[in-house]
BALOKOL-900021 format. One record per atom (N, C-alpha, C): residue number from 1; residue in one letter; atom name; y, x, z. Coordinates in pm, 1 decimal. Example, Ala and Ser with C-alpha at 12.3 -4.5 7.8 and 13.67 -1.06 7.14 Angstrom:
+-----+------+------+----------+----------+----------+
: pos : code : site :        Y :        X :        Z :
+-----+------+------+----------+----------+----------+
:   1 :    A :    N :   -569.0 :   1319.0 :    780.0 :
:   1 :    A :   CA :   -450.0 :   1230.0 :    780.0 :
:   1 :    A :    C :   -330.0 :   1320.0 :    780.0 :
:   2 :    S :    N :   -225.0 :   1285.0 :    708.0 :
:   2 :    S :   CA :   -106.0 :   1367.0 :    714.0 :
:   2 :    S :    C :      3.0 :   1290.0 :    787.0 :
+-----+------+------+----------+----------+----------+
END
This chain:
+-----+------+------+----------+----------+----------+
: pos : code : site :        Y :        X :        Z :
+-----+------+------+----------+----------+----------+
:   1 :    X :    N :   6386.5 :   -523.2 :  -2224.8 :
:   1 :    X :   CA :   6306.5 :   -573.5 :  -2323.0 :
:   1 :    X :    C :   6187.9 :   -526.8 :  -2322.2 :
:   2 :    X :    N :   6213.4 :   -386.5 :  -2309.9 :
:   2 :    X :   CA :   6098.2 :   -287.1 :  -2309.9 :
:   2 :    X :    C :   6039.1 :   -287.3 :  -2174.9 :
:   3 :    X :    N :   6085.6 :   -325.8 :  -2062.9 :
:   3 :    X :   CA :   6006.8 :   -355.2 :  -1905.4 :
:   3 :    X :    C :   5914.9 :   -445.4 :  -1931.8 :
:   4 :    X :    N :   5976.3 :   -549.1 :  -2048.6 :
:   4 :    X :   CA :   5874.5 :   -684.5 :  -2034.6 :
:   4 :    X :    C :   5790.5 :   -644.1 :  -2094.8 :
:   5 :    X :    N :   5761.7 :   -591.7 :  -2240.4 :
:   5 :    X :   CA :   5655.8 :   -525.2 :  -2315.9 :
:   5 :    X :    C :   5543.4 :   -425.3 :  -2204.3 :
:   6 :    X :    N :   5615.9 :   -325.4 :  -2173.1 :
:   6 :    X :   CA :   5556.4 :   -252.3 :  -2080.4 :
:   6 :    X :    C :   5458.5 :   -338.5 :  -1964.4 :
:   7 :    X :    N :   5524.7 :   -426.7 :  -1886.4 :
:   7 :    X :   CA :   5455.8 :   -516.9 :  -1804.8 :
:   7 :    X :    C :   5338.0 :   -604.7 :  -1852.5 :
:   8 :    X :    N :   5371.3 :   -641.2 :  -1969.0 :
:   8 :    X :   CA :   5265.1 :   -731.4 :  -2022.3 :
:   8 :    X :    C :   5114.7 :   -642.3 :  -2086.4 :
:   9 :    X :    N :   5131.2 :   -552.0 :  -2144.5 :
:   9 :    X :   CA :   5055.3 :   -441.4 :  -2164.6 :
:   9 :    X :    C :   4985.6 :   -376.6 :  -2015.7 :
:  10 :    X :    N :   5047.9 :   -374.7 :  -1918.1 :
:  10 :    X :   CA :   4982.2 :   -378.0 :  -1815.1 :
:  10 :    X :    C :   4887.9 :   -451.2 :  -1738.6 :
:  11 :    X :    N :   4938.6 :   -562.0 :  -1739.8 :
:  11 :    X :   CA :   4850.0 :   -678.5 :  -1694.2 :
:  11 :    X :    C :   4737.1 :   -677.4 :  -1781.1 :
:  12 :    X :    N :   4771.3 :   -692.6 :  -1890.8 :
:  12 :    X :   CA :   4650.6 :   -688.3 :  -2009.9 :
:  12 :    X :    C :   4551.6 :   -573.5 :  -1955.8 :
:  13 :    X :    N :   4581.5 :   -482.4 :  -1966.0 :
:  13 :    X :   CA :   4475.4 :   -364.1 :  -1930.9 :
:  13 :    X :    C :   4400.0 :   -380.1 :  -1776.5 :
:  14 :    X :    N :   4501.7 :   -445.5 :  -1667.7 :
:  14 :    X :   CA :   4429.3 :   -465.2 :  -1538.1 :
:  14 :    X :    C :   4343.2 :   -592.2 :  -1569.1 :
:  15 :    X :    N :   4353.1 :   -687.7 :  -1661.2 :
:  15 :    X :   CA :   4283.0 :   -806.5 :  -1665.0 :
:  15 :    X :    C :   4130.3 :   -729.1 :  -1745.1 :
:  16 :    X :    N :   4149.1 :   -635.6 :  -1852.0 :
:  16 :    X :   CA :   4042.7 :   -601.1 :  -1895.8 :
:  16 :    X :    C :   3939.3 :   -545.6 :  -1794.5 :
:  17 :    X :    N :   4004.8 :   -459.1 :  -1716.0 :
:  17 :    X :   CA :   3926.8 :   -391.7 :  -1607.8 :
:  17 :    X :    C :   3854.9 :   -493.3 :  -1487.0 :
:  18 :    X :    N :   3906.9 :   -589.6 :  -1481.4 :
:  18 :    X :   CA :   3877.1 :   -676.3 :  -1398.7 :
:  18 :    X :    C :   3739.5 :   -763.4 :  -1453.5 :
:  19 :    X :    N :   3772.3 :   -787.2 :  -1573.0 :
:  19 :    X :   CA :   3662.9 :   -845.5 :  -1655.8 :
:  19 :    X :    C :   3556.4 :   -786.5 :  -1667.6 :
:  20 :    X :    N :   3556.5 :   -657.5 :  -1722.4 :
:  20 :    X :   CA :   3459.5 :   -548.1 :  -1730.4 :
:  20 :    X :    C :   3405.7 :   -517.3 :  -1589.5 :
:  21 :    X :    N :   3464.7 :   -487.0 :  -1498.9 :
:  21 :    X :   CA :   3410.8 :   -485.6 :  -1339.0 :
:  21 :    X :    C :   3303.4 :   -577.6 :  -1326.3 :
:  22 :    X :    N :   3348.7 :   -719.0 :  -1333.9 :
:  22 :    X :   CA :   3305.7 :   -871.1 :  -1314.3 :
:  22 :    X :    C :   3156.5 :   -851.4 :  -1398.5 :
:  23 :    X :    N :   3181.5 :   -806.6 :  -1527.8 :
:  23 :    X :   CA :   3023.5 :   -821.9 :  -1593.0 :
:  23 :    X :    C :   2944.0 :   -725.4 :  -1551.7 :
:  24 :    X :    N :   2977.9 :   -592.4 :  -1466.8 :
:  24 :    X :   CA :   2894.8 :   -497.4 :  -1446.9 :
:  24 :    X :    C :   2839.4 :   -545.7 :  -1311.6 :
:  25 :    X :    N :   2889.7 :   -616.5 :  -1239.3 :
:  25 :    X :   CA :   2821.9 :   -646.7 :  -1091.7 :
:  25 :    X :    C :   2739.6 :   -790.6 :  -1150.8 :
:  26 :    X :    N :   2745.2 :   -884.4 :  -1261.7 :
:  26 :    X :   CA :   2649.8 :   -960.2 :  -1288.9 :
:  26 :    X :    C :   2577.9 :   -899.6 :  -1331.7 :
:  27 :    X :    N :   2554.1 :   -775.4 :  -1421.5 :
:  27 :    X :   CA :   2433.0 :   -746.5 :  -1504.0 :
:  27 :    X :    C :   2361.2 :   -678.2 :  -1384.2 :
:  28 :    X :    N :   2417.3 :   -617.1 :  -1268.9 :
:  28 :    X :   CA :   2350.7 :   -556.9 :  -1173.0 :
:  28 :    X :    C :   2289.4 :   -644.8 :  -1064.2 :
:  29 :    X :    N :   2325.4 :   -780.9 :  -1058.9 :
:  29 :    X :   CA :   2290.5 :   -850.1 :   -974.9 :
:  29 :    X :    C :   2154.2 :   -909.0 :  -1048.3 :
:  30 :    X :    N :   2159.6 :   -922.7 :  -1184.7 :
:  30 :    X :   CA :   2042.2 :   -975.3 :  -1250.6 :
:  30 :    X :    C :   1905.4 :   -892.7 :  -1250.0 :
:  31 :    X :    N :   1962.3 :   -735.5 :  -1226.1 :
:  31 :    X :   CA :   1835.2 :   -634.5 :  -1241.8 :
:  31 :    X :    C :   1762.5 :   -633.5 :  -1136.2 :
:  32 :    X :    N :   1831.9 :   -686.8 :  -1012.1 :
:  32 :    X :   CA :   1777.0 :   -682.5 :   -871.4 :
:  32 :    X :    C :   1734.3 :   -797.7 :   -852.9 :
:  33 :    X :    N :   1748.2 :   -910.1 :   -907.5 :
:  33 :    X :   CA :   1688.1 :  -1034.0 :   -885.0 :
:  33 :    X :    C :   1545.2 :  -1033.1 :   -868.1 :
:  34 :    X :    N :   1471.0 :  -1130.8 :   -802.4 :
:  34 :    X :   CA :   1336.2 :  -1148.7 :   -809.9 :
:  34 :    X :    C :   1265.2 :  -1200.8 :   -935.0 :
:  35 :    X :    N :   1166.8 :  -1175.2 :  -1005.4 :
:  35 :    X :   CA :   1115.2 :  -1272.8 :  -1115.7 :
:  35 :    X :    C :   1095.6 :  -1410.9 :  -1103.9 :
:  36 :    X :    N :   1117.5 :  -1468.2 :  -1191.2 :
:  36 :    X :   CA :   1151.7 :  -1632.3 :  -1198.3 :
:  36 :    X :    C :    968.8 :  -1679.0 :  -1172.4 :
:  37 :    X :    N :    970.6 :  -1789.5 :  -1133.8 :
:  37 :    X :   CA :    806.6 :  -1836.3 :  -1102.1 :
:  37 :    X :    C :    781.4 :  -1792.9 :   -970.0 :
:  38 :    X :    N :    679.2 :  -1825.5 :   -925.7 :
:  38 :    X :   CA :    616.5 :  -1809.5 :   -801.1 :
:  38 :    X :    C :    546.5 :  -1664.8 :   -795.6 :
:  39 :    X :    N :    545.8 :  -1581.5 :   -718.1 :
:  39 :    X :   CA :    476.7 :  -1492.5 :   -678.4 :
:  39 :    X :    C :    353.3 :  -1467.5 :   -683.0 :
:  40 :    X :    N :    256.3 :  -1376.3 :   -729.9 :
:  40 :    X :   CA :    124.4 :  -1399.8 :   -728.2 :
:  40 :    X :    C :     79.3 :  -1295.1 :   -637.9 :
:  41 :    X :    N :     -4.7 :  -1330.7 :   -541.8 :
:  41 :    X :   CA :    -58.6 :  -1228.8 :   -458.3 :
:  41 :    X :    C :   -215.2 :  -1189.6 :   -509.0 :
:  42 :    X :    N :   -255.0 :  -1091.4 :   -442.9 :
:  42 :    X :   CA :   -398.4 :  -1046.6 :   -474.2 :
:  42 :    X :    C :   -463.1 :   -995.1 :   -377.6 :
:  43 :    X :    N :   -598.3 :  -1018.0 :   -349.0 :
:  43 :    X :   CA :   -667.9 :   -937.6 :   -251.6 :
:  43 :    X :    C :   -704.1 :   -819.0 :   -252.6 :
:  44 :    X :    N :   -678.2 :   -753.4 :   -156.5 :
:  44 :    X :   CA :   -718.2 :   -611.8 :   -127.8 :
:  44 :    X :    C :   -851.6 :   -593.9 :   -115.2 :
:  45 :    X :    N :   -897.4 :   -462.3 :   -164.8 :
:  45 :    X :   CA :  -1042.4 :   -435.5 :   -134.3 :
:  45 :    X :    C :  -1074.7 :   -269.6 :    -65.7 :
:  46 :    X :    N :  -1173.6 :   -271.2 :      5.2 :
:  46 :    X :   CA :  -1158.3 :   -115.7 :     49.1 :
:  46 :    X :    C :  -1287.6 :    -53.5 :     -7.3 :
:  47 :    X :    N :  -1226.4 :     78.0 :    -58.3 :
:  47 :    X :   CA :  -1316.7 :    175.2 :    -93.6 :
:  47 :    X :    C :  -1425.8 :    199.1 :     -1.0 :
:  48 :    X :    N :  -1546.5 :    209.0 :     -4.3 :
:  48 :    X :   CA :  -1650.1 :    228.4 :     91.0 :
:  48 :    X :    C :  -1662.4 :    392.8 :    104.5 :
:  49 :    X :    N :  -1605.3 :    455.5 :      9.3 :
:  49 :    X :   CA :  -1620.9 :    599.8 :     23.7 :
:  49 :    X :    C :  -1471.7 :    658.7 :     95.2 :
:  50 :    X :    N :  -1391.4 :    644.6 :     74.6 :
:  50 :    X :   CA :  -1281.1 :    696.6 :     98.6 :
:  50 :    X :    C :  -1176.6 :    607.7 :    211.6 :
:  51 :    X :    N :  -1206.9 :    480.4 :    219.1 :
:  51 :    X :   CA :  -1172.5 :    401.6 :    302.7 :
:  51 :    X :    C :  -1026.1 :    335.9 :    268.1 :
:  52 :    X :    N :   -994.2 :    372.5 :    148.7 :
:  52 :    X :   CA :   -849.9 :    324.1 :     83.8 :
:  52 :    X :    C :   -864.7 :    196.9 :     41.7 :
:  53 :    X :    N :   -734.4 :     94.7 :     62.8 :
:  53 :    X :   CA :   -773.8 :     -7.1 :     15.0 :
:  53 :    X :    C :   -636.8 :    -15.9 :   -136.4 :
:  54 :    X :    N :   -707.5 :   -119.0 :   -197.7 :
:  54 :    X :   CA :   -660.4 :   -104.2 :   -345.1 :
:  54 :    X :    C :   -655.1 :   -248.9 :   -399.1 :
:  55 :    X :    N :   -594.3 :   -297.1 :   -481.7 :
:  55 :    X :   CA :   -588.5 :   -419.1 :   -527.1 :
:  55 :    X :    C :   -688.7 :   -420.9 :   -611.6 :
:  56 :    X :    N :   -778.4 :   -559.0 :   -624.3 :
:  56 :    X :   CA :   -905.8 :   -592.8 :   -676.0 :
:  56 :    X :    C :   -908.2 :   -579.9 :   -820.7 :
:  57 :    X :    N :   -801.2 :   -618.0 :   -900.8 :
:  57 :    X :   CA :   -782.0 :   -575.2 :  -1042.7 :
:  57 :    X :    C :   -753.3 :   -447.6 :  -1064.7 :
:  58 :    X :    N :   -712.1 :   -340.3 :  -1004.0 :
:  58 :    X :   CA :   -705.1 :   -207.2 :  -1023.7 :
:  58 :    X :    C :   -817.7 :   -134.1 :   -973.5 :
:  59 :    X :    N :   -923.3 :   -217.2 :   -909.2 :
:  59 :    X :   CA :  -1081.7 :   -146.4 :   -859.0 :
:  59 :    X :    C :  -1158.7 :    -76.0 :   -980.8 :
:  60 :    X :    N :  -1235.7 :     19.9 :   -925.2 :
:  60 :    X :   CA :  -1354.2 :     38.5 :  -1037.4 :
:  60 :    X :    C :  -1486.4 :    -26.8 :   -951.9 :
:  61 :    X :    N :  -1536.0 :   -121.7 :  -1038.3 :
:  61 :    X :   CA :  -1638.7 :   -209.2 :   -987.1 :
:  61 :    X :    C :  -1781.6 :   -136.0 :  -1005.5 :
:  62 :    X :    N :  -1832.6 :   -146.2 :   -917.1 :
:  62 :    X :   CA :  -1998.5 :    -83.5 :   -948.8 :
:  62 :    X :    C :  -2093.8 :   -181.9 :   -833.9 :
:  63 :    X :    N :  -2228.7 :   -198.6 :   -954.0 :
:  63 :    X :   CA :  -2305.0 :   -268.1 :   -875.2 :
:  63 :    X :    C :  -2427.9 :   -192.5 :   -803.5 :
:  64 :    X :    N :  -2443.7 :   -190.3 :   -676.7 :
:  64 :    X :   CA :  -2569.2 :   -129.8 :   -618.5 :
:  64 :    X :    C :  -2629.9 :   -208.5 :   -519.4 :
:  65 :    X :    N :  -2758.8 :   -188.7 :   -551.0 :
:  65 :    X :   CA :  -2878.3 :   -276.2 :   -492.0 :
:  65 :    X :    C :  -2820.7 :   -420.4 :   -443.1 :
:  66 :    X :    N :  -2786.5 :   -491.8 :   -587.9 :
:  66 :    X :   CA :  -2753.4 :   -622.6 :   -623.0 :
:  66 :    X :    C :  -2634.0 :   -670.0 :   -512.7 :
:  67 :    X :    N :  -2519.9 :   -563.3 :   -523.9 :
:  67 :    X :   CA :  -2426.0 :   -590.4 :   -435.4 :
:  67 :    X :    C :  -2296.1 :   -527.7 :   -509.5 :
:  68 :    X :    N :  -2204.1 :   -606.4 :   -495.4 :
:  68 :    X :   CA :  -2062.9 :   -537.5 :   -588.2 :
:  68 :    X :    C :  -1984.6 :   -462.3 :   -506.9 :
:  69 :    X :    N :  -1980.9 :   -347.0 :   -518.2 :
:  69 :    X :   CA :  -1870.4 :   -269.3 :   -467.7 :
:  69 :    X :    C :  -1740.5 :   -197.3 :   -549.5 :
:  70 :    X :    N :  -1644.9 :   -201.5 :   -465.3 :
:  70 :    X :   CA :  -1526.5 :   -151.8 :   -538.7 :
:  70 :    X :    C :  -1469.8 :    -39.4 :   -484.8 :
:  71 :    X :    N :  -1463.9 :     55.8 :   -563.9 :
:  71 :    X :   CA :  -1401.3 :    188.3 :   -529.3 :
:  71 :    X :    C :  -1260.6 :    217.2 :   -608.7 :
:  72 :    X :    N :  -1191.3 :    316.4 :   -559.5 :
:  72 :    X :   CA :  -1059.2 :    357.1 :   -625.6 :
:  72 :    X :    C :  -1060.8 :    430.3 :   -743.7 :
:  73 :    X :    N :  -1193.3 :    517.9 :   -761.1 :
:  73 :    X :   CA :  -1192.5 :    584.2 :   -889.6 :
:  73 :    X :    C :  -1324.4 :    577.6 :   -898.0 :
:  74 :    X :    N :  -1359.3 :    655.9 :  -1026.2 :
:  74 :    X :   CA :  -1468.3 :    680.2 :  -1070.8 :
:  74 :    X :    C :  -1540.4 :    814.6 :   -985.6 :
:  75 :    X :    N :  -1464.8 :    894.4 :   -949.5 :
:  75 :    X :   CA :  -1494.6 :   1014.4 :   -884.5 :
:  75 :    X :    C :  -1515.3 :    969.0 :   -731.5 :
:  76 :    X :    N :  -1490.0 :    839.1 :   -677.4 :
:  76 :    X :   CA :  -1552.1 :    808.9 :   -553.1 :
:  76 :    X :    C :  -1655.2 :    752.6 :   -547.5 :
:  77 :    X :    N :  -1703.4 :    686.6 :   -674.7 :
:  77 :    X :   CA :  -1788.0 :    592.1 :   -683.3 :
:  77 :    X :    C :  -1909.2 :    703.0 :   -720.6 :
:  78 :    X :    N :  -1921.8 :    811.9 :   -797.6 :
:  78 :    X :   CA :  -1986.6 :    907.9 :   -813.6 :
:  78 :    X :    C :  -2037.4 :   1002.8 :   -648.0 :
:  79 :    X :    N :  -1934.6 :    993.2 :   -576.6 :
:  79 :    X :   CA :  -1967.6 :   1062.6 :   -442.9 :
:  79 :    X :    C :  -2031.2 :    971.4 :   -356.2 :
:  80 :    X :    N :  -1991.6 :    843.4 :   -352.6 :
:  80 :    X :   CA :  -2078.6 :    757.7 :   -287.1 :
:  80 :    X :    C :  -2204.8 :    753.3 :   -348.4 :
:  81 :    X :    N :  -2217.2 :    737.6 :   -458.6 :
:  81 :    X :   CA :  -2348.7 :    728.6 :   -520.8 :
:  81 :    X :    C :  -2446.5 :    833.2 :   -478.8 :
:  82 :    X :    N :  -2396.6 :    970.9 :   -494.3 :
:  82 :    X :   CA :  -2446.6 :   1075.1 :   -443.6 :
:  82 :    X :    C :  -2510.3 :   1102.6 :   -276.2 :
:  83 :    X :    N :  -2411.2 :   1045.6 :   -225.4 :
:  83 :    X :   CA :  -2463.5 :   1047.8 :   -107.5 :
:  83 :    X :    C :  -2543.8 :    943.0 :    -15.9 :
:  84 :    X :    N :  -2556.3 :    840.0 :   -105.3 :
:  84 :    X :   CA :  -2644.5 :    736.9 :    -84.8 :
:  84 :    X :    C :  -2826.2 :    791.0 :   -103.4 :
:  85 :    X :    N :  -2837.1 :    857.3 :   -180.9 :
:  85 :    X :   CA :  -2967.4 :    899.9 :   -225.2 :
:  85 :    X :    C :  -3002.1 :    989.9 :   -170.0 :
+-----+------+------+----------+----------+----------+
END
């Protein structure tokens, strides 16, 4: 009778371990899944001062001589503006 009780407890503990492992694997899979919906792409623009490419939404915009220029930072804009004069 004691053996049956111990085997039942052992099977129950194994069941809990397997269930916990399966839940952990499912959570990890969700964490690395791509976001739902279509992926959005964005154009890259080149900084005329340092020639670095940056996404257009993150670029520092400046208008010089009626032309819109994109810079990676305000510092690059200042260097470009100082070198142009």
